[in-house]
A tleap script that builds the chain and sets N, CA, C and O, in Angstrom:
source leaprc.protein.ff14SB
mol = sequence {
  NMET SER GLU LYS LYS ILE LEU GLY VAL CYS
  TYR TRP VAL SER GLU LYS PHE ASP LEU ASP
  VAL SER GLY ILE ARG LEU LEU PHE ILE ILE
  ALA ALA ILE LEU GLY LEU GLY SER PRO ILE
  LEU ILE TYR LEU ILE LEU TYR LEU VAL LYS
  PRO LYS SER CILE
}
set mol.1.N position { -17.151 -56.711 7.174 }
set mol.1.CA position { -17.926 -55.947 8.123 }
set mol.1.C position { -17.113 -54.757 8.608 }
set mol.1.O position { -15.942 -54.905 8.957 }
set mol.2.N position { -17.708 -53.612 8.630 }
set mol.2.CA position { -17.031 -52.390 9.052 }
set mol.2.C position { -17.127 -52.233 10.559 }
set mol.2.O position { -18.154 -52.548 11.161 }
set mol.3.N position { -16.058 -51.747 11.160 }
set mol.3.CA position { -16.034 -51.485 12.591 }
set mol.3.C position { -16.412 -50.047 12.898 }
set mol.3.O position { -16.261 -49.592 14.032 }
set mol.4.N position { -16.900 -49.332 11.902 }
set mol.4.CA position { -17.264 -47.928 12.078 }
set mol.4.C position { -18.430 -47.817 13.049 }
set mol.4.O position { -19.448 -48.490 12.887 }
set mol.5.N position { -18.279 -46.972 14.050 }
set mol.5.CA position { -19.343 -46.802 15.038 }
set mol.5.C position { -20.031 -45.454 14.849 }
set mol.5.O position { -21.053 -45.382 14.167 }
set mol.6.N position { -19.500 -44.398 15.430 }
set mol.6.CA position { -20.180 -43.105 15.388 }
set mol.6.C position { -19.728 -42.289 14.189 }
set mol.6.O position { -20.503 -42.083 13.255 }
set mol.7.N position { -18.497 -41.827 14.200 }
set mol.7.CA position { -17.998 -41.026 13.082 }
set mol.7.C position { -16.908 -41.752 12.297 }
set mol.7.O position { -16.476 -41.267 11.251 }
set mol.8.N position { -16.465 -42.889 12.781 }
set mol.8.CA position { -15.469 -43.674 12.068 }
set mol.8.C position { -14.032 -43.236 12.279 }
set mol.8.O position { -13.132 -43.714 11.587 }
set mol.9.N position { -13.802 -42.334 13.227 }
set mol.9.CA position { -12.453 -41.813 13.436 }
set mol.9.C position { -11.532 -42.883 14.004 }
set mol.9.O position { -10.423 -43.064 13.502 }
set mol.10.N position { -11.961 -43.587 15.027 }
set mol.10.CA position { -11.110 -44.614 15.638 }
set mol.10.C position { -10.815 -45.729 14.643 }
set mol.10.O position { -9.696 -46.239 14.593 }
set mol.11.N position { -11.801 -46.102 13.861 }
set mol.11.CA position { -11.593 -47.130 12.838 }
set mol.11.C position { -10.586 -46.660 11.800 }
set mol.11.O position { -9.718 -47.429 11.387 }
set mol.12.N position { -10.693 -45.407 11.376 }
set mol.12.CA position { -9.782 -44.851 10.382 }
set mol.12.C position { -8.356 -44.810 10.922 }
set mol.12.O position { -7.416 -45.171 10.215 }
set mol.13.N position { -8.189 -44.371 12.174 }
set mol.13.CA position { -6.857 -44.318 12.783 }
set mol.13.C position { -6.280 -45.720 12.916 }
set mol.13.O position { -5.093 -45.926 12.664 }
set mol.14.N position { -7.107 -46.685 13.308 }
set mol.14.CA position { -6.610 -48.054 13.461 }
set mol.14.C position { -6.202 -48.655 12.117 }
set mol.14.O position { -5.220 -49.394 12.047 }
set mol.15.N position { -6.931 -48.354 11.066 }
set mol.15.CA position { -6.565 -48.838 9.732 }
set mol.15.C position { -5.294 -48.154 9.231 }
set mol.15.O position { -4.434 -48.798 8.630 }
set mol.16.N position { -5.178 -46.871 9.474 }
set mol.16.CA position { -4.031 -46.093 8.996 }
set mol.16.C position { -2.726 -46.550 9.639 }
set mol.16.O position { -1.698 -46.619 8.966 }
set mol.17.N position { -2.755 -46.862 10.933 }
set mol.17.CA position { -1.548 -47.247 11.661 }
set mol.17.C position { -1.488 -48.738 11.971 }
set mol.17.O position { -0.614 -49.174 12.720 }
set mol.18.N position { -2.396 -49.522 11.410 }
set mol.18.CA position { -2.435 -50.971 11.588 }
set mol.18.C position { -2.463 -51.360 13.072 }
set mol.18.O position { -1.657 -52.166 13.539 }
set mol.19.N position { -3.412 -50.764 13.792 }
set mol.19.CA position { -3.595 -51.021 15.210 }
set mol.19.C position { -4.980 -51.603 15.454 }
set mol.19.O position { -5.825 -51.630 14.559 }
set mol.20.N position { -5.198 -52.066 16.675 }
set mol.20.CA position { -6.494 -52.616 17.059 }
set mol.20.C position { -7.474 -51.476 17.320 }
set mol.20.O position { -7.169 -50.555 18.078 }
set mol.21.N position { -8.631 -51.533 16.707 }
set mol.21.CA position { -9.624 -50.464 16.848 }
set mol.21.C position { -10.119 -50.355 18.285 }
set mol.21.O position { -10.425 -49.253 18.743 }
set mol.22.N position { -10.206 -51.456 19.000 }
set mol.22.CA position { -10.658 -51.414 20.395 }
set mol.22.C position { -9.672 -50.642 21.264 }
set mol.22.O position { -10.079 -49.912 22.168 }
set mol.23.N position { -8.394 -50.800 20.997 }
set mol.23.CA position { -7.370 -50.080 21.750 }
set mol.23.C position { -7.439 -48.583 21.511 }
set mol.23.O position { -7.252 -47.793 22.436 }
set mol.24.N position { -7.705 -48.194 20.276 }
set mol.24.CA position { -7.825 -46.771 19.945 }
set mol.24.C position { -9.039 -46.176 20.650 }
set mol.24.O position { -8.963 -45.082 21.209 }
set mol.25.N position { -10.151 -46.894 20.623 }
set mol.25.CA position { -11.361 -46.407 21.307 }
set mol.25.C position { -11.122 -46.280 22.801 }
set mol.25.O position { -11.525 -45.294 23.419 }
set mol.26.N position { -10.466 -47.276 23.379 }
set mol.26.CA position { -10.167 -47.253 24.806 }
set mol.26.C position { -9.243 -46.085 25.149 }
set mol.26.O position { -9.422 -45.427 26.174 }
set mol.27.N position { -8.271 -45.834 24.304 }
set mol.27.CA position { -7.359 -44.714 24.513 }
set mol.27.C position { -8.108 -43.380 24.517 }
set mol.27.O position { -7.863 -42.536 25.380 }
set mol.28.N position { -9.014 -43.186 23.564 }
set mol.28.CA position { -9.801 -41.950 23.530 }
set mol.28.C position { -10.685 -41.821 24.765 }
set mol.28.O position { -10.818 -40.725 25.310 }
set mol.29.N position { -11.284 -42.906 25.212 }
set mol.29.CA position { -12.155 -42.863 26.391 }
set mol.29.C position { -11.368 -42.525 27.638 }
set mol.29.O position { -11.786 -41.677 28.427 }
set mol.30.N position { -10.219 -43.187 27.827 }
set mol.30.CA position { -9.386 -42.919 29.010 }
set mol.30.C position { -8.882 -41.479 28.985 }
set mol.30.O position { -8.894 -40.800 30.012 }
set mol.31.N position { -8.441 -41.011 27.824 }
set mol.31.CA position { -7.950 -39.636 27.715 }
set mol.31.C position { -9.058 -38.632 28.023 }
set mol.31.O position { -8.806 -37.597 28.639 }
set mol.32.N position { -10.283 -38.935 27.595 }
set mol.32.CA position { -11.400 -38.028 27.863 }
set mol.32.C position { -11.740 -38.005 29.354 }
set mol.32.O position { -12.039 -36.947 29.908 }
set mol.33.N position { -11.696 -39.162 29.997 }
set mol.33.CA position { -12.007 -39.233 31.429 }
set mol.33.C position { -10.940 -38.532 32.252 }
set mol.33.O position { -11.257 -37.790 33.181 }
set mol.34.N position { -9.672 -38.764 31.913 }
set mol.34.CA position { -8.578 -38.169 32.673 }
set mol.34.C position { -8.307 -36.723 32.288 }
set mol.34.O position { -7.584 -36.017 32.990 }
set mol.35.N position { -8.877 -36.288 31.194 }
set mol.35.CA position { -8.692 -34.908 30.765 }
set mol.35.C position { -7.315 -34.633 30.187 }
set mol.35.O position { -6.808 -33.516 30.296 }
set mol.36.N position { -6.707 -35.633 29.576 }
set mol.36.CA position { -5.385 -35.475 28.972 }
set mol.36.C position { -5.512 -34.727 27.656 }
set mol.36.O position { -6.095 -35.233 26.697 }
set mol.37.N position { -4.970 -33.536 27.616 }
set mol.37.CA position { -5.098 -32.735 26.405 }
set mol.37.C position { -6.559 -32.397 26.186 }
set mol.37.O position { -7.279 -32.101 27.140 }
set mol.38.N position { -6.990 -32.436 24.971 }
set mol.38.CA position { -8.399 -32.239 24.663 }
set mol.38.C position { -8.804 -33.289 23.627 }
set mol.38.O position { -8.888 -32.989 22.436 }
set mol.39.N position { -9.056 -34.518 24.081 }
set mol.39.CA position { -9.342 -35.623 23.164 }
set mol.39.C position { -10.595 -35.415 22.326 }
set mol.39.O position { -10.664 -35.898 21.196 }
set mol.40.N position { -11.573 -34.716 22.850 }
set mol.40.CA position { -12.795 -34.492 22.073 }
set mol.40.C position { -12.503 -33.554 20.907 }
set mol.40.O position { -12.990 -33.763 19.796 }
set mol.41.N position { -11.711 -32.527 21.162 }
set mol.41.CA position { -11.310 -31.614 20.095 }
set mol.41.C position { -10.453 -32.340 19.055 }
set mol.41.O position { -10.635 -32.151 17.852 }
set mol.42.N position { -9.529 -33.164 19.522 }
set mol.42.CA position { -8.684 -33.948 18.609 }
set mol.42.C position { -9.545 -34.889 17.773 }
set mol.42.O position { -9.317 -35.038 16.573 }
set mol.43.N position { -10.532 -35.522 18.400 }
set mol.43.CA position { -11.433 -36.430 17.704 }
set mol.43.C position { -12.178 -35.697 16.584 }
set mol.43.O position { -12.288 -36.207 15.469 }
set mol.44.N position { -12.684 -34.507 16.883 }
set mol.44.CA position { -13.423 -33.734 15.881 }
set mol.44.C position { -12.516 -33.264 14.743 }
set mol.44.O position { -12.929 -33.244 13.584 }
set mol.45.N position { -11.288 -32.888 15.074 }
set mol.45.CA position { -10.335 -32.492 14.033 }
set mol.45.C position { -10.006 -33.685 13.138 }
set mol.45.O position { -9.944 -33.545 11.916 }
set mol.46.N position { -9.794 -34.860 13.739 }
set mol.46.CA position { -9.525 -36.057 12.935 }
set mol.46.C position { -10.718 -36.406 12.051 }
set mol.46.O position { -10.541 -36.903 10.939 }
set mol.47.N position { -11.930 -36.149 12.535 }
set mol.47.CA position { -13.117 -36.392 11.721 }
set mol.47.C position { -13.119 -35.513 10.474 }
set mol.47.O position { -13.500 -35.953 9.389 }
set mol.48.N position { -12.689 -34.265 10.644 }
set mol.48.CA position { -12.637 -33.355 9.509 }
set mol.48.C position { -11.521 -33.698 8.531 }
set mol.48.O position { -11.626 -33.403 7.341 }
set mol.49.N position { -10.447 -34.325 9.029 }
set mol.49.CA position { -9.281 -34.639 8.205 }
set mol.49.C position { -9.456 -35.957 7.439 }
set mol.49.O position { -8.978 -36.091 6.313 }
set mol.50.N position { -10.133 -36.918 8.048 }
set mol.50.CA position { -10.235 -38.240 7.429 }
set mol.50.C position { -11.040 -38.204 6.124 }
set mol.50.O position { -11.921 -37.362 5.950 }
set mol.51.N position { -10.730 -39.114 5.225 }
set mol.51.CA position { -11.501 -39.189 3.989 }
set mol.51.C position { -12.963 -39.526 4.267 }
set mol.51.O position { -13.256 -40.278 5.197 }
set mol.52.N position { -13.861 -38.994 3.492 }
set mol.52.CA position { -15.291 -39.213 3.715 }
set mol.52.C position { -15.749 -40.628 3.314 }
set mol.52.O position { -16.845 -41.044 3.689 }
set mol.53.N position { -14.940 -41.355 2.571 }
set mol.53.CA position { -15.321 -42.690 2.106 }
set mol.53.C position { -15.254 -43.736 3.201 }
set mol.53.O position { -15.753 -44.846 3.017 }
set mol.54.N position { -14.648 -43.411 4.341 }
set mol.54.CA position { -14.516 -44.393 5.423 }
set mol.54.C position { -15.607 -44.179 6.428 }
set mol.54.O position { -15.680 -44.900 7.423 }
savepdb mol mol.pdb
quit
């Protein structure tokens, strides 16, 4: 079963670095709420970088 939700970025990052996908999603949500850097822009860039097969 795939953990891919919207664009699959968090799932791809968790697979690439062998981390928990829930933790990656939580990190992106907290960063977006607190305004740390620009997590939405980073998310979109990672979407463009990740392989399309995931």
